[in-house]
Every structure is written in structure tokens, then in C-alpha cells.
C-alpha positions, 0 to 999 in steps of 0.5 A, a space after each residue: 689788464 686783467 679781465 673780469 672773468 680773470 679777477 673773477 677766477 682770483 677771488 674764487 681762489 683766494 677763497 677757496 685758499 682762506 676756506 682750506 687754511 684751517 685744515 692745510 694748518 692742522 696737516 702742516 702740523 707746525 707749532 705755534 712760535 713762542 711769544 718775541 720768538 722769531 724764526 730764521 730764514 732757513 726755518 721760515 722756507 722750511 715751514 713754507 715748505 710744510 704748508 704747501 705740500 699741506 695745501 696740496 694735500 687738502 685740496 687733494 682730500 677735499 675734492 675726492 671727499 666731494 666726487 666720492 
């Protein structure tokens, strides 16, 4: 059972994720898929790792900019 504070923290993290998503995807530098072409499991895993690394970098960049 989640408390109200847990729910607010989750909403805050979700909003942060959405706010940083454009920067994250830009940093990841992944090309869009062609229409009708699908990625295999290994390609998806590789792209997921790139997005995770870009997410960490985006958060770091924003925190550095805010604290400066």
C-alpha cells in the first residue's frame, strides 16, 4: 500500500522523466526506425542501454546547469 508521499514522489519522478525525454533522446542519438521495419531483441536491448545512459547524462547536465 502506497502512502500519499510515495505517490507524490512517483508523480514527481514521472514528470522529471517526461521533461527530460526530448534531451535524453537527442543525447542517445538513435535513428528512427523505417516504416514497417521492426527491431530484433538484441537491437532493442542495445537501444535501451543507449537511452539509459543518455537519461543519466541528461539528469547530470540539468543538475549541473541548475546548481551553477
